[in-house]
BABA-889332 format. One record per residue (C-alpha): x, y, z; residue number from 1; residue in three letters. Coordinates in steps of 0.001 Angstrom, whole numbers, always signed. Layout:
<atoms>
ATOM / X / Y / Z / NUM / Ala
...
</atoms>
This chain:
<atoms>
ATOM / +62701 / -46620 / -92555 / 1 / Met
ATOM / +60965 / -47601 / -89299 / 2 / Ala
ATOM / +58714 / -45074 / -87591 / 3 / Ile
ATOM / +59294 / -44609 / -83877 / 4 / Ser
ATOM / +56281 / -45027 / -81593 / 5 / Thr
ATOM / +57116 / -42861 / -78657 / 6 / Glu
ATOM / +54467 / -41640 / -76240 / 7 / Ser
ATOM / +53570 / -38014 / -76680 / 8 / Leu
ATOM / +51251 / -38078 / -73653 / 9 / Trp
ATOM / +53813 / -37142 / -71055 / 10 / Gly
ATOM / +53375 / -38560 / -67554 / 11 / Ala
ATOM / +49773 / -39772 / -67392 / 12 / Leu
ATOM / +48031 / -39917 / -63998 / 13 / Pro
ATOM / +47873 / -43295 / -62276 / 14 / His
ATOM / +44699 / -45088 / -61291 / 15 / Leu
ATOM / +45693 / -44803 / -57637 / 16 / Arg
ATOM / +45389 / -41007 / -58007 / 17 / Asp
ATOM / +41607 / -41242 / -58531 / 18 / Lys
ATOM / +39379 / -38445 / -57318 / 19 / Ile
ATOM / +36049 / -39000 / -55618 / 20 / Asn
ATOM / +33781 / -38652 / -58608 / 21 / Thr
ATOM / +30061 / -37922 / -58301 / 22 / Pro
ATOM / +29383 / -41538 / -59341 / 23 / Lys
ATOM / +31604 / -42948 / -56585 / 24 / Arg
ATOM / +29989 / -40683 / -53973 / 25 / Ile
ATOM / +26486 / -41752 / -55065 / 26 / Leu
ATOM / +27564 / -45417 / -54987 / 27 / Gln
ATOM / +28731 / -44947 / -51380 / 28 / Glu
ATOM / +25337 / -43492 / -50480 / 29 / Gln
ATOM / +23556 / -46342 / -52278 / 30 / Ala
ATOM / +25455 / -48854 / -50146 / 31 / Gln
ATOM / +24679 / -46911 / -46964 / 32 / Ile
ATOM / +20958 / -46992 / -47836 / 33 / Leu
ATOM / +21031 / -50750 / -48445 / 34 / Ala
ATOM / +22869 / -51405 / -45175 / 35 / Asp
ATOM / +20563 / -49110 / -43173 / 36 / Ala
ATOM / +17398 / -50804 / -44504 / 37 / Thr
ATOM / +18652 / -54406 / -44334 / 38 / Gln
ATOM / +18451 / -54391 / -48139 / 39 / His
ATOM / +14692 / -53843 / -48191 / 40 / Leu
ATOM / +15674 / -50773 / -50191 / 41 / Leu
ATOM / +18786 / -50490 / -52303 / 42 / Val
ATOM / +20366 / -47667 / -54199 / 43 / Gly
ATOM / +20942 / -48041 / -57912 / 44 / Asp
ATOM / +23478 / -45712 / -59525 / 45 / Val
ATOM / +23605 / -45408 / -63280 / 46 / Arg
ATOM / +25835 / -43268 / -65459 / 47 / Ala
ATOM / +25001 / -42488 / -69063 / 48 / Thr
ATOM / +26635 / -40347 / -71695 / 49 / Gly
ATOM / +24461 / -37623 / -73167 / 50 / Gln
ATOM / +26234 / -35491 / -75753 / 51 / Gly
ATOM / +29191 / -33857 / -74038 / 52 / Asp
ATOM / +27807 / -34673 / -70586 / 53 / Ser
ATOM / +27784 / -37583 / -68186 / 54 / Ile
ATOM / +24535 / -37969 / -66221 / 55 / Ile
ATOM / +24709 / -39975 / -62997 / 56 / Val
ATOM / +21418 / -40920 / -61332 / 57 / Ser
ATOM / +20672 / -42329 / -57890 / 58 / Leu
ATOM / +17464 / -44329 / -57660 / 59 / Asn
ATOM / +15921 / -45969 / -54624 / 60 / Ile
ATOM / +14831 / -49495 / -55570 / 61 / Val
ATOM / +12498 / -51778 / -53599 / 62 / Ala
ATOM / +13383 / -55338 / -54699 / 63 / Pro
ATOM / +10357 / -56904 / -52978 / 64 / Thr
ATOM / +8041 / -54540 / -54870 / 65 / Leu
ATOM / +9027 / -55902 / -58277 / 66 / Asn
ATOM / +12052 / -53575 / -58309 / 67 / Asn
ATOM / +9936 / -50433 / -58049 / 68 / Tyr
ATOM / +12270 / -47456 / -58378 / 69 / Arg
ATOM / +12204 / -43761 / -57592 / 70 / Val
ATOM / +14764 / -41350 / -58999 / 71 / Asn
ATOM / +16106 / -39202 / -56166 / 72 / Ile
ATOM / +18987 / -37217 / -57602 / 73 / Val
ATOM / +20758 / -36574 / -60898 / 74 / Arg
ATOM / +24263 / -35197 / -61283 / 75 / Val
ATOM / +25475 / -33814 / -64600 / 76 / Lys
ATOM / +29091 / -33071 / -65472 / 77 / His
ATOM / +31417 / -33180 / -68450 / 78 / Asp
ATOM / +34718 / -35067 / -68808 / 79 / Ala
ATOM / +35884 / -33241 / -65691 / 80 / Leu
ATOM / +34028 / -34504 / -62654 / 81 / Ala
ATOM / +33775 / -30991 / -61238 / 82 / Tyr
ATOM / +32008 / -28651 / -61448 / 83 / Pro
ATOM / +28893 / -30797 / -61312 / 84 / Ala
ATOM / +25284 / -29740 / -61666 / 85 / Leu
ATOM / +22993 / -31431 / -59122 / 86 / Val
ATOM / +19235 / -31868 / -59547 / 87 / Phe
ATOM / +16761 / -32937 / -56874 / 88 / Asn
ATOM / +14619 / -35336 / -58909 / 89 / Ala
ATOM / +11779 / -35218 / -56348 / 90 / Leu
ATOM / +11464 / -31436 / -56651 / 91 / Asp
ATOM / +9718 / -30480 / -59887 / 92 / Ser
ATOM / +10771 / -26860 / -59368 / 93 / Thr
ATOM / +14487 / -27786 / -59453 / 94 / Asp
ATOM / +14846 / -27323 / -63198 / 95 / Val
ATOM / +18150 / -25434 / -63150 / 96 / His
ATOM / +20020 / -27525 / -60580 / 97 / Gly
ATOM / +22776 / -26382 / -58244 / 98 / Thr
ATOM / +26412 / -25990 / -59311 / 99 / Tyr
ATOM / +28924 / -27741 / -57092 / 100 / Cys
ATOM / +32488 / -26694 / -57827 / 101 / Asn
ATOM / +34135 / -29481 / -55836 / 102 / Asp
ATOM / +33571 / -32649 / -53818 / 103 / Glu
ATOM / +32835 / -30742 / -50607 / 104 / Arg
ATOM / +30067 / -28703 / -52244 / 105 / Ala
ATOM / +28640 / -31843 / -53883 / 106 / Leu
ATOM / +28534 / -33708 / -50560 / 107 / Arg
ATOM / +26837 / -30731 / -48914 / 108 / Gln
ATOM / +24155 / -30535 / -51620 / 109 / Lys
ATOM / +23593 / -34300 / -51553 / 110 / Leu
ATOM / +23233 / -34126 / -47772 / 111 / Ser
ATOM / +20492 / -31514 / -48182 / 112 / Glu
ATOM / +18638 / -33655 / -50720 / 113 / Ile
ATOM / +19093 / -37092 / -49127 / 114 / Leu
ATOM / +18379 / -35723 / -45649 / 115 / Gly
ATOM / +15263 / -33858 / -46750 / 116 / Ser
ATOM / +11808 / -34562 / -45383 / 117 / Glu
ATOM / +10557 / -35509 / -48844 / 118 / Lys
ATOM / +13236 / -38167 / -49366 / 119 / Val
ATOM / +12704 / -39504 / -45840 / 120 / His
ATOM / +8958 / -39731 / -46500 / 121 / Thr
ATOM / +9606 / -41715 / -49684 / 122 / Val
ATOM / +12031 / -44004 / -47835 / 123 / Val
ATOM / +9547 / -44572 / -44992 / 124 / Gln
ATOM / +6696 / -45317 / -47373 / 125 / Ser
ATOM / +8745 / -47738 / -49465 / 126 / Leu
ATOM / +10149 / -49412 / -46354 / 127 / Leu
ATOM / +6642 / -49984 / -45013 / 128 / Ser
ATOM / +5429 / -51429 / -48295 / 129 / Gln
ATOM / +8562 / -53538 / -48797 / 130 / Ala
ATOM / +8351 / -54979 / -45294 / 131 / Ser
ATOM / +4649 / -55789 / -45880 / 132 / Asp
ATOM / +5740 / -57882 / -48860 / 133 / Glu
ATOM / +8375 / -59679 / -46773 / 134 / Val
ATOM / +5793 / -60475 / -44062 / 135 / Val
ATOM / +3272 / -61720 / -46647 / 136 / Glu
ATOM / +5923 / -63910 / -48307 / 137 / Ser
ATOM / +6889 / -65381 / -44948 / 138 / Ser
ATOM / +3243 / -66099 / -44088 / 139 / Ala
ATOM / +2657 / -67818 / -47426 / 140 / Glu
ATOM / +5680 / -70078 / -46881 / 141 / Glu
ATOM / +4336 / -71328 / -43533 / 142 / Glu
</atoms>
């Protein structure tokens, strides 16, 4: 007797119904950073599984400085993208993170972190150093 292989999943969601995950939002911000700095600095977003959690990190990378990188923010969530726990990686006192129940709250928290004076100081310092490398490389080629 043949065994029937019918789907017991019901109507699964379609790929076109995707939500804006923390990873996708961080990737958007990584691209904005690269565009705003003429690619002297780029954002690198990495997602890793850790037990029951997914950890997504946004790093600022300076390609002309031998790919020097600084971790700016980490977002932790489980199989559901929200709620997400957001950590400011530049703030050593942010050990508990901030819960963001939805995309709006996540964007607001990321705006606070990415728009902070500390992050802007890091960006300015890396931009200055990265542009020094570009100038030195250009001078050596002449």
